[in-house]
N, C-alpha and C positions, 0 to 999 in steps of 0.2 A: 504494500500500500504506500502511496506517495506520502512523504512526510507532512505536506500541507494538509492533506485529507485526514491524516492521523491526528494532527494538531486540532483541526476543526471538530473532529469526532470527540476528542477529549474535552474540549470546551463545551460541546453540546451535552456530553454525559454529566459534567459538573453542574451545568444548569439544570438538567433533568433531576439530579439528586437533590438539588436545592429546592426543587418544586415538588418533592415527594409529599409534602403536607397537603398538596392539592389533589390527592389521590382520587377524590370523588369525581374528578373530571374524566378519569380514565374510562368510566363506563359510557361516557358520551363521545368517545373516540379521541379525546385529547391525549396527545403523546408529546410531552415536553422535550424529549430527546430529538425526535424527528423534526419538531417545530424549530428548535434552536439550530440544529444541524443545517437544515434548509436555509434558514436565515443567514447563518455564517457563510455558507457557500455563495449565496446571492450577494452578500456584502463584499466578499473577496472578489467576485467577478466584477462588481460595480467599481471597486477601487482600481483594479487592474485595467479595466476599460477606460476609466478616467485618466489614468497615467498614460495609457497608450495614446489617447486622443491628444494629450498635451505634448506628445513627442518623446516621452520616456516610458519605458516598460520596466524600469528598475524600481523595486520597492525596497524599503530598508531591510526587510527580513527575507528577501528572496535571494537564494544562492544561484539559481539558474539564470544565465544571461540570455538575452534575446537579440536578434538582429532587428534593426529598425524597419527592414523590408518585410518582416514576417507579417502575415495576415493576422488580424485579431483572433480569429478562431484558432489558429495555430498557436498563438501566444497562450491562450486559455488552456488548450489541451496540454501544452508543454508544462505550464505552471502546475496543473493538477496531475500530471503524469499519466495522461490518457494516451494509450497506445493506439496507433492507427490499425 
């Protein structure tokens, strides 16, 4: 698993554990882990997209470097370690 995905999953799990006192929501389909994990992925994509549009794809915590000629879809796939 890509390190960024692992980091987001850990953040989502922490959030879900903090929300355990809201267990009564689980019967209505509320899943705090999935909710937070999806939110973190969307935020990560939004931040990377914003940086890409400003002409830089380097984020402070990103180790992988990108070429400025890369298409945004390729930058996102590379960032999350999605294989073609």
